N, C-alpha and C positions, 0 to 999 in steps of 0.2 A: 504494500499500500503506501503510495506518496501523497503527499499533501502540498499544496502549492496555493500561495495567495494570490488572487485575480484580482483583487480591490479592494480598499479601504476607503475611510472617508466619513463624512456626515450626509446620513439621507437627505434629500429636499424635501421629500414628503412628511416624514414623522420626525426631524432633525435630531435623531439619535446616531450615535457613534455606531459603526459595524466593522465587521470585516468579512470578505468571502471569501472561501476555499473552494479548492477542486480538489477533488478525491479522485487518485488513478491507479492505477493497475491493482482493481480490488475483485475478489470472487463473490459470484452470486450469493453464497451464504452470507458473508460479512456484510455484503451490502443490506441484504435483509434486514440482519440484526440491527446495524446501525438506523436504519427505516425506523423499527419499533422504538429504540434505546434513545435516539439524539432526542435533544428536548427543544435545540434550536432550527430554526426554517432550514428545512433540507430537501432537495429534490433531485432527481436522477434526468441524465440527458446524455444519449448515447453510451450508455455504458459505465458514464462517470457519475458521481456524485457530487452535486454543490449545496455547501452549507456557509450560511450566513448568521455571524455571531453578533446579535446586538451588546453596548456596553455603556453604563453609567459613564460619563467623563472622565472620571478620577481613575477608574479601572481601564481605560483605552488604552491599549498597548503602543499607539504612536503619538501621544498626546505632549510630548517631550520635547524641548529644544535638539535635547541628544539625539532624539529619532530622528530628525528632519537632516541632519550631516550623517548620520551613522546609518542610514535606511537598510541598507542590505544586512546589517548585521542583525538589526530589530526585526525584520522580516523573515530570517532564517531561525531568529530565536520562536518567534511567534509560531512558524509553520513545525517545530521540533515537538511544542509544547503541544499544539491540535495535534499532533499526529499521536503522542502519548498518551492524551486523552482518549482517543478515538480505539486505541488499542486497549486499552482499560475497560471500555464498552464492551468489546470484544471476549473478554475474557468469561468463561462461564462461569 
């Protein structure tokens, strides 16, 4: 399973902070488990999952000035954290 951030920011309609992840290289059994266990917004398209997580401002991972200058580091860390979270959901 691979996790990649494809978008993040503040939504135009709800004014909430969000991060959207694309989840690839996932088998059907794992995909079905995640569909039943993930509480965030989740949909599938062409065999991949797309997950959008919404954050309060204080928990938004890209709110700091440092994240603007070291965005690659912050993105990589957030992708790893989401991967670990999803893997924990797949454990029986």
